[in-house]
C-alpha positions as CSV (number, residue, x, y, z in Angstrom):
1,M,-26.1,37.2,-15.9
2,T,-25.6,33.8,-16.7
3,Q,-22.3,34.1,-18.0
4,R,-21.2,36.4,-15.2
5,V,-22.3,33.8,-12.6
6,R,-20.3,31.2,-14.2
7,A,-17.2,33.1,-13.7
8,T,-17.6,33.8,-10.6
9,T,-18.4,30.4,-9.4
10,L,-15.9,28.5,-7.6
11,V,-14.4,25.4,-9.4
12,Q,-12.3,22.6,-7.5
13,L,-8.9,22.1,-8.8
14,G,-7.4,19.2,-7.8
15,A,-8.6,15.4,-7.9
16,S,-8.6,15.0,-4.3
17,P,-11.6,17.1,-2.7
18,A,-8.8,17.1,1.1
19,G,-6.2,18.7,-1.0
20,A,-7.9,20.8,-3.6
21,W,-7.9,24.6,-4.7
22,Q,-11.3,26.4,-5.4
23,V,-10.8,29.0,-8.4
24,S,-12.8,31.2,-10.9
25,A,-11.6,34.1,-12.8
26,Q,-11.4,36.3,-9.9
27,R,-10.2,34.3,-7.2
28,V,-8.0,31.7,-6.1
29,D,-8.7,29.8,-2.8
30,M,-6.0,27.5,-1.4
31,V,-7.5,27.0,2.2
32,R,-8.2,23.4,2.0
33,K,-11.5,22.3,3.4
34,G,-10.5,20.1,6.3
35,A,-12.6,17.5,7.7
36,E,-13.2,17.4,11.2
37,P,-10.8,14.7,12.9
38,R,-12.2,11.2,13.8
39,P,-9.6,9.4,16.1
40,V,-9.2,5.9,16.7
41,S,-6.9,4.1,18.9
42,V,-5.0,0.7,18.6
43,T,-2.3,-0.3,21.4
44,D,1.4,-1.2,20.6
45,N,2.9,-3.2,23.8
46,Q,0.0,-2.0,25.8
47,R,0.4,1.7,24.9
48,E,-2.5,3.5,23.6
49,I,-1.6,4.7,19.5
50,R,-4.2,7.4,18.6
51,F,-4.8,8.8,15.0
52,D,-6.8,10.4,12.8
53,L,-8.7,8.1,10.3
54,T,-9.5,11.4,8.4
55,R,-5.8,11.6,7.7
56,T,-4.7,7.8,6.9
57,A,-4.6,5.5,4.4
58,L,-4.0,1.7,4.4
59,L,-1.2,0.6,1.7
60,V,-1.5,-2.9,0.7
61,I,2.0,-4.3,-0.7
62,D,2.6,-6.9,-3.3
63,M,-0.1,-9.2,-2.5
64,Q,0.1,-10.7,-6.0
65,N,-0.3,-13.9,-7.9
66,D,3.9,-14.2,-8.1
67,F,4.0,-14.1,-4.6
68,C,1.0,-15.3,-3.4
69,H,-0.6,-18.1,-5.8
70,P,0.4,-21.5,-6.3
71,E,1.3,-21.4,-9.6
72,G,3.1,-18.1,-9.0
73,W,6.5,-17.1,-9.2
74,L,7.5,-17.9,-5.9
75,S,6.3,-21.4,-5.6
76,S,7.5,-21.8,-9.0
77,I,11.1,-21.7,-7.8
78,G,10.8,-23.8,-4.8
79,V,9.1,-21.0,-1.9
80,D,6.6,-22.3,0.4
81,I,4.2,-19.4,-0.1
82,S,1.9,-20.6,2.3
83,P,2.8,-17.9,4.5
84,A,2.5,-15.3,2.4
85,R,-1.3,-16.3,2.0
86,R,-1.9,-15.5,5.7
87,P,-2.8,-11.9,4.8
88,I,-5.5,-12.7,2.8
89,Q,-7.9,-13.8,5.7
90,P,-7.4,-10.6,7.8
91,L,-7.3,-8.4,5.0
92,Q,-11.1,-9.7,3.6
93,A,-12.3,-8.5,7.2
94,L,-10.3,-5.2,7.5
95,L,-11.0,-3.6,3.9
96,P,-14.6,-3.3,3.7
97,V,-14.4,-1.4,7.1
98,L,-12.1,0.8,5.9
99,R,-13.4,1.4,2.9
100,A,-16.6,2.0,4.7
101,H,-15.0,4.9,6.9
102,Q,-13.6,6.4,3.7
103,V,-10.2,5.6,4.6
104,P,-8.0,5.2,0.7
105,V,-6.7,1.6,0.1
106,V,-3.5,1.9,-1.9
107,W,-2.4,-1.1,-3.7
108,V,1.3,-0.7,-3.7
109,N,2.1,-3.5,-6.0
110,W,5.5,-4.9,-8.2
111,G,4.9,-3.8,-11.6
112,N,7.9,-4.3,-14.5
113,R,8.2,-2.7,-17.5
114,P,8.0,-5.5,-20.4
115,D,11.7,-4.2,-21.3
116,R,12.5,-4.1,-17.8
117,L,14.6,-0.8,-18.5
118,N,13.5,0.2,-15.3
119,L,15.3,-2.9,-13.4
120,P,18.9,-2.5,-12.9
121,P,21.2,-5.6,-12.7
122,A,21.5,-5.7,-9.4
123,V,17.3,-6.1,-8.8
124,L,17.5,-8.5,-11.5
125,H,20.1,-10.8,-9.9
126,V,18.0,-11.1,-6.7
127,Y,16.2,-14.4,-7.6
128,N,18.2,-14.7,-10.7
129,P,21.9,-15.1,-9.4
130,D,23.1,-16.7,-12.1
131,G,21.0,-15.4,-15.0
132,R,20.0,-18.7,-16.2
133,G,16.7,-19.1,-14.2
134,V,13.4,-17.3,-14.1
135,G,13.7,-14.2,-13.1
136,L,11.8,-10.9,-13.5
137,G,10.4,-10.5,-16.8
138,D,10.7,-14.0,-17.7
139,P,7.8,-16.0,-18.7
140,L,6.6,-18.6,-16.2
141,P,7.1,-22.2,-16.7
142,G,3.5,-22.9,-16.0
143,N,1.4,-20.7,-17.8
144,G,3.8,-18.0,-19.6
145,A,3.2,-14.7,-17.8
146,A,5.5,-12.5,-17.7
147,V,6.6,-12.5,-14.0
148,L,5.7,-9.6,-12.3
149,Q,5.6,-7.6,-15.5
150,A,2.8,-4.7,-15.0
151,G,-0.5,-5.7,-16.7
152,S,0.1,-9.4,-16.5
153,W,-1.5,-12.2,-14.4
154,S,1.5,-12.6,-12.4
155,A,1.5,-9.0,-11.2
156,Q,-2.4,-9.3,-10.6
157,V,-3.7,-8.9,-7.0
158,V,-5.1,-12.3,-5.8
159,D,-8.7,-13.3,-6.5
160,E,-9.3,-13.4,-3.0
161,L,-9.1,-9.8,-2.6
162,T,-10.7,-7.4,-4.7
163,V,-9.4,-4.0,-6.2
164,E,-12.1,-1.8,-5.9
165,A,-12.9,1.3,-8.1
166,G,-12.3,3.5,-5.8
167,D,-8.9,2.4,-4.5
168,V,-5.8,3.5,-5.8
169,Q,-3.2,1.5,-7.7
170,V,0.7,2.1,-7.7
171,N,3.3,-0.1,-9.6
172,K,6.5,-0.2,-8.2
173,F,10.0,-1.6,-9.4
174,R,12.2,-1.8,-6.4
175,M,11.8,-2.7,-2.5
176,S,10.2,0.8,-2.0
177,G,7.5,1.6,-3.3
178,F,8.5,5.3,-2.4
179,K,11.6,4.9,-5.4
180,D,10.9,6.3,-8.5
181,T,7.0,6.1,-8.0
182,D,4.1,8.5,-7.6
183,L,2.9,7.2,-4.2
184,D,4.2,10.3,-2.6
185,S,2.5,12.7,-4.7
186,I,-0.9,10.5,-4.0
187,L,-0.6,10.6,-0.4
188,R,0.0,14.2,-0.4
189,N,-2.9,15.1,-2.6
190,L,-5.1,12.7,-0.4
191,Q,-3.6,14.9,2.7
192,V,-2.4,11.7,4.3
193,N,0.0,11.9,7.1
194,T,-0.8,8.3,9.0
195,L,0.1,4.7,7.0
196,L,-1.2,1.6,7.6
197,F,0.9,-1.2,6.2
198,A,0.2,-4.7,5.3
199,G,1.1,-7.1,2.9
200,V,4.6,-9.1,2.2
201,N,7.6,-9.4,2.5
202,A,7.0,-8.4,6.0
203,D,10.9,-8.0,6.4
204,Q,11.5,-6.6,2.4
205,C,9.0,-4.9,0.3
206,V,6.9,-3.8,3.5
207,L,9.6,-2.8,5.8
208,Y,11.5,-1.0,2.9
209,T,8.8,1.0,2.2
210,L,7.7,1.7,5.6
211,Q,11.0,3.1,6.3
212,D,11.0,5.7,3.6
213,A,7.7,6.5,4.9
214,N,9.3,7.1,7.9
215,S,12.0,9.1,6.6
216,A,9.9,11.3,4.3
217,G,7.6,11.9,7.8
218,Y,4.6,10.0,8.0
219,D,3.6,8.5,10.9
220,C,3.7,4.7,10.4
221,I,1.8,1.5,11.9
222,L,2.5,-2.2,10.8
223,L,-0.6,-4.2,11.0
224,E,1.2,-7.3,11.9
225,D,-1.7,-9.6,11.2
226,C,-1.7,-8.5,7.9
227,C,1.6,-8.8,6.7
228,A,3.8,-12.1,6.8
229,T,7.2,-13.3,5.0
230,T,8.4,-15.9,3.3
231,S,11.9,-15.5,4.8
232,P,12.6,-17.1,8.4
233,A,10.4,-16.7,11.2
234,Y,13.6,-14.5,12.7
235,C,13.2,-12.2,9.7
236,M,9.6,-11.4,10.9
237,A,10.2,-10.7,14.4
238,A,13.5,-8.6,13.0
239,A,10.9,-6.7,11.1
240,V,8.4,-6.0,13.9
241,Y,11.3,-4.9,16.3
242,N,12.9,-2.9,14.0
243,T,9.6,-0.9,13.4
244,R,8.6,-1.0,17.1
245,Q,12.0,0.4,17.9
246,C,13.2,3.0,15.1
247,F,10.4,3.6,12.7
248,G,6.6,3.5,14.0
249,F,4.1,1.2,15.5
250,V,3.2,-2.1,15.1
251,A,-0.7,-3.0,15.9
252,Q,-3.2,-5.6,15.2
253,S,-5.9,-5.4,12.4
254,T,-8.8,-6.8,14.8
255,E,-8.6,-4.5,17.7
256,L,-8.5,-1.7,14.7
257,I,-12.2,-3.2,13.2
258,K,-13.2,-3.1,17.1
259,G,-12.4,0.5,17.4
260,L,-13.8,1.6,13.9
261,S,-17.0,-0.3,14.9
262,D,-17.6,2.6,17.4
263,T,-16.8,4.9,15.1
264,R,-19.7,6.2,13.0
265,C,-19.0,6.4,9.1
266,E,-19.3,9.6,7.4
């Protein structure tokens, strides 16, 4: 009797409850157990943008030591990284609120292979145009950490932002977080269709990832106060303009936090 009960008991097949099947020896149930919608709103140019918190994830892009730490790569080659640190405080306020509302936090970080076989010359050339500087995978002059190499100090998220056990981490090695990564598969298994974007650089990796997300059919919202760039100010303005014009919407995390304060945590 016990053996028969076990054989007919449905078992979850899939890492995400939202996208999993339920299976037994006699049955395969592919009907997803959809959660009740949890609508929340933000505004973009005085227009209400309403989306479902249940189907939403936050992508935090490249908030890493090499981009945001005074002893990191960009700082070592003379880049003023103070703008890249501006998203830290807004994210410190936003992340606990989103986690409390069961919104997945996905860290999309640059992470080279040690042998750099995932880096073509066109990518290596960006910050090492003559091949004689400190480029991707090379040791930093100060602490010897390999620039943006997966597992190195350089590629770690800055100490001011905590990666928690329930968060998801994805390594990328292009401007886009979708190119040659498992990001899309992860998001689809989580049954996510709305993406919030944060991180650096807004006009480079953030925007490129957002554009690819839009092309893949995701609804995209750039959280302007949680993004920044070390590029000139007009680059940030162009990223915001192009997002709003072509690829999605632009909102503020402060308004989202206020809206979530009126939404009961599940």
